[in-house]
C-alpha positions in Angstrom: 70.7 1.6 -44.2 66.8 1.2 -44.4 64.3 1.9 -47.7 60.9 0.6 -47.9 58.5 1.1 -51.3 54.9 0.2 -51.9 54.3 -0.9 -54.5 50.7 -1.7 -54.2 48.0 -1.4 -51.8 44.6 -2.2 -52.3 41.6 -3.6 -49.2 40.7 -2.6 -46.1 43.9 -2.4 -44.0 41.2 -3.1 -41.0 40.4 -6.2 -42.3 42.4 -9.9 -42.0 45.8 -9.6 -43.4 46.0 -10.6 -47.5 48.4 -11.0 -49.8 48.4 -7.6 -51.5 50.6 -5.8 -50.8 53.7 -5.9 -52.1 57.1 -3.4 -50.1 60.7 -3.2 -51.2 63.1 -2.8 -48.7 66.3 -3.3 -48.2 68.4 -3.7 -45.0 72.8 -3.2 -44.7 73.7 -4.5 -41.7 77.7 -3.3 -41.0 79.3 -6.6 -39.1 78.3 -8.8 -42.2 79.0 -6.0 -44.9 82.7 -5.9 -43.5 83.3 -9.6 -43.4 81.8 -9.4 -47.4 84.6 -6.8 -48.2 87.3 -8.2 -46.1 86.7 -12.3 -47.5 86.6 -10.9 -50.7 89.6 -8.4 -50.6 91.7 -11.3 -49.0 90.5 -13.9 -51.8 91.0 -12.2 -54.7 94.9 -10.7 -53.2 95.3 -14.1 -52.8 94.4 -15.5 -56.3 96.5 -12.5 -57.3 99.9 -13.4 -55.5 98.9 -17.4 -56.7 98.5 -16.5 -60.6 101.6 -14.4 -60.5 103.3 -16.9 -58.3 102.6 -19.6 -60.9 101.2 -18.5 -64.0 101.5 -22.2 -65.7 99.3 -23.0 -62.7 97.0 -20.5 -61.9 94.3 -20.5 -59.1 91.1 -22.4 -61.2 88.7 -19.8 -62.6 85.6 -22.1 -61.3 87.3 -22.0 -57.8 87.4 -18.1 -57.6 83.4 -18.4 -59.1 82.6 -20.3 -56.7 83.6 -18.4 -53.7 82.4 -14.9 -55.2 79.0 -16.5 -55.3 78.9 -17.7 -51.7 79.8 -14.7 -50.6 77.1 -12.8 -53.0 74.3 -15.7 -51.7 75.8 -14.7 -48.0 75.6 -10.7 -49.4 71.5 -11.5 -50.1 70.6 -14.3 -47.1 71.7 -11.1 -45.2 71.9 -8.1 -46.4 69.1 -7.4 -48.8 65.1 -8.0 -48.7 65.2 -11.2 -47.4 66.9 -9.6 -44.2 64.9 -6.5 -44.2 62.0 -9.2 -43.7 63.3 -12.3 -41.8 61.3 -10.7 -38.7 58.4 -9.9 -40.2 57.5 -13.1 -42.2 58.5 -16.4 -40.9 58.5 -17.8 -44.9 61.4 -15.2 -45.3 63.3 -16.3 -42.4 63.2 -19.9 -43.6 64.6 -18.6 -47.2 67.0 -16.7 -45.4 68.5 -20.4 -43.4 68.3 -22.0 -46.5 70.3 -19.6 -48.5 73.2 -19.7 -45.6 73.6 -23.3 -45.4 72.3 -25.2 -48.6 73.4 -23.0 -51.1 76.0 -19.9 -49.5 77.9 -22.7 -46.9 78.7 -25.3 -50.2 79.8 -22.7 -52.5 82.1 -21.1 -50.0 83.5 -24.3 -49.3 84.0 -25.3 -52.9 85.9 -21.8 -53.8 88.9 -23.4 -51.5 89.7 -20.8 -49.9 92.2 -22.1 -47.5 93.4 -24.0 -49.9 94.5 -20.7 -51.0 95.8 -19.0 -48.2 98.4 -22.1 -48.3 99.3 -21.1 -51.6 99.7 -17.3 -51.3 101.3 -17.5 -47.6 104.9 -17.6 -47.5 106.8 -20.2 -46.4 107.2 -19.5 -42.7 103.8 -19.2 -42.0 102.4 -22.4 -44.3 105.2 -24.6 -42.2 104.0 -23.0 -38.7 100.5 -22.6 -38.7 98.6 -23.1 -41.8 99.6 -27.1 -42.3 99.7 -28.0 -38.5 96.3 -26.7 -38.2 94.7 -27.9 -41.0 96.6 -31.3 -39.3 95.6 -30.4 -35.6 93.2 -33.1 -33.7 90.5 -30.4 -33.4 90.1 -30.5 -37.6 90.2 -33.8 -37.3 87.9 -34.1 -34.7 85.1 -30.7 -35.7 85.3 -32.1 -39.4 84.4 -35.5 -39.0 81.0 -36.5 -40.8 79.2 -37.9 -38.2 80.2 -34.5 -35.7 79.3 -32.7 -38.8 75.8 -33.9 -39.1 75.1 -33.6 -35.8 76.2 -30.7 -35.6 74.2 -28.4 -37.9 71.0 -30.6 -37.1 71.3 -29.8 -33.8 71.9 -26.4 -34.5 69.4 -26.2 -36.7 66.5 -28.5 -34.6 67.6 -26.3 -31.7 66.8 -23.0 -32.8 63.6 -24.0 -34.2 61.9 -26.2 -31.2 63.5 -23.9 -28.6 63.2 -20.6 -27.4 66.3 -19.6 -29.5 64.6 -19.1 -32.1 62.2 -16.7 -30.4 65.1 -15.1 -28.7 66.9 -14.4 -32.2 63.8 -12.6 -33.4 63.4 -10.0 -30.2 67.3 -9.3 -30.0 70.0 -8.6 -33.0 72.7 -10.2 -31.0 71.4 -13.3 -30.8 69.7 -13.3 -34.3 72.9 -12.4 -35.8 75.2 -15.4 -33.5 72.4 -18.0 -34.3 73.5 -16.5 -38.1 77.1 -17.2 -37.4 75.8 -21.3 -36.0 74.2 -21.7 -39.4 77.1 -20.5 -41.1 79.7 -22.6 -39.3 77.9 -25.7 -38.9 77.2 -25.9 -42.2 80.3 -25.1 -43.9 81.5 -28.0 -41.8 78.8 -30.6 -42.8 79.7 -29.0 -46.8 83.6 -29.9 -46.2 83.5 -33.4 -46.9 81.3 -33.3 -49.9 81.9 -30.2 -52.0 85.0 -29.3 -50.6 88.1 -28.9 -52.4 90.4 -28.1 -49.4 92.6 -30.5 -47.6 90.6 -32.5 -45.4 91.6 -35.3 -42.5 88.6 -37.6 -43.7 88.0 -37.9 -47.8 85.4 -40.0 -48.3 84.5 -42.0 -51.2 81.5 -41.4 -53.5 79.0 -43.7 -51.9 79.7 -42.9 -48.6 78.8 -39.2 -49.5 75.5 -39.7 -50.9 74.9 -41.4 -48.0 76.1 -38.3 -45.9 73.7 -36.5 -47.9 70.7 -38.8 -48.0 70.9 -39.1 -43.9 70.5 -35.7 -43.8 67.4 -35.5 -46.2 64.6 -36.8 -44.0 65.5 -34.3 -41.2 65.9 -31.1 -43.1 61.9 -32.8 -44.9 60.6 -33.8 -40.6 61.1 -30.1 -39.8 59.2 -28.7 -42.5 56.0 -30.7 -41.7 56.1 -30.4 -38.0 56.2 -26.6 -39.0 54.1 -26.5 -42.0 51.2 -29.4 -40.5 50.9 -27.6 -36.2 48.0 -25.9 -36.3 49.6 -23.4 -34.0 51.6 -20.5 -33.9 54.9 -21.5 -32.9 57.0 -18.5 -32.6 54.6 -15.6 -31.0 56.4 -12.7 -32.3 54.9 -13.6 -35.7 51.8 -13.9 -34.6 52.1 -10.0 -32.3 54.5 -7.9 -35.1 52.0 -5.7 -36.7 51.7 -5.4 -40.3 47.9 -5.3 -42.6 49.6 -6.8 -45.4 50.3 -10.4 -46.5 49.7 -13.7 -45.1 48.1 -14.6 -42.0 50.6 -15.7 -39.1 49.5 -19.8 -39.3 49.0 -19.1 -43.1 52.6 -17.8 -43.1 53.9 -21.0 -41.0 52.9 -23.8 -43.4 54.6 -21.5 -46.3 57.5 -21.6 -44.3 57.1 -25.0 -43.4 56.7 -26.3 -47.1 59.8 -24.2 -48.2 62.0 -26.0 -45.9 60.3 -29.2 -46.6 59.7 -29.2 -51.0 62.5 -26.4 -51.9 65.0 -27.4 -49.1 65.0 -31.4 -49.8 65.1 -30.6 -53.7 68.4 -28.8 -52.9 69.5 -31.5 -51.0 68.2 -33.7 -53.9 70.1 -31.8 -56.5 73.5 -31.9 -54.8 73.1 -35.7 -54.8 72.2 -36.2 -57.5 75.3 -34.1 -58.7 78.0 -36.4 -56.3 76.1 -39.1 -57.9 77.6 -37.5 -61.5 80.7 -37.1 -60.4 80.9 -40.7 -59.5 80.0 -42.1 -62.4 82.6 -39.9 -64.6 85.4 -40.6 -62.1 84.6 -44.5 -62.3 84.6 -44.1 -66.9 87.7 -42.0 -66.6 89.3 -45.0 -64.3 87.9 -47.1 -66.7 89.5 -45.8 -69.8 92.4 -45.4 -67.3 92.9 -49.2 -66.6 92.2 -49.8 -70.8 94.6 -47.6 -71.7 96.9 -49.1 -69.0 96.3 -52.7 -70.3 96.7 -51.8 -74.1 100.2 -50.2 -73.6 101.5 -53.2 -71.3 
């Protein structure tokens, strides 16, 4: 389903593209829409089951809201004007990537969907499938922080510095596979940092901060490399017809800036949040030790 509305149109369309035309468009791809509704239905059903079985220990509202927010951001990235113009404007495509990897993925992981499934499932399913899976060698390896770090950055750099990006712009199926790769690797990356589900690798707060600090230079370098390049990296954006908006090179530089500054600020914000949690945890531990000594 697509719709476009011209909000303004000024200037001669035969001249160089300008910023004077603003278009609002919507795109509702079927598969991502189905994924969102199925995930939403299963999650809310799990919440209802847990709350009915354990009224004294209901599912935390904070986790529910986080998961719902993650689904909303995911939908915003793949089924809104962001998706409508991701193959027309590079900077919009970059916003889409950041929404998927740095906003939707951590929000979904903070929602604790796997833990919810364990609590809501019947004992046979829990014992035979869910718990063995989370303890399996495959999950242990695939969620090892160094592995998740390599996977996410490999996907990020491979899709921007190889022909994969150009192919994704021309082929809708490759484009969707690209989105899946971003989401899966990002969810694994954030699992050990903000995830509340059981993890084979429990990271200390200093390790989490180091993990995030290692990622920031990779994102900043990618953004700077795109922003400072004097050539249009992807011919699709140079050849797509539009008589509005920035020139292809200006569009590319804006995309690099978005990866560099907003992307870096998001990572910095999460790092500071982890630092704040670390300070709070140390304060609680100190209070506990002081209380134990006073009663001992």
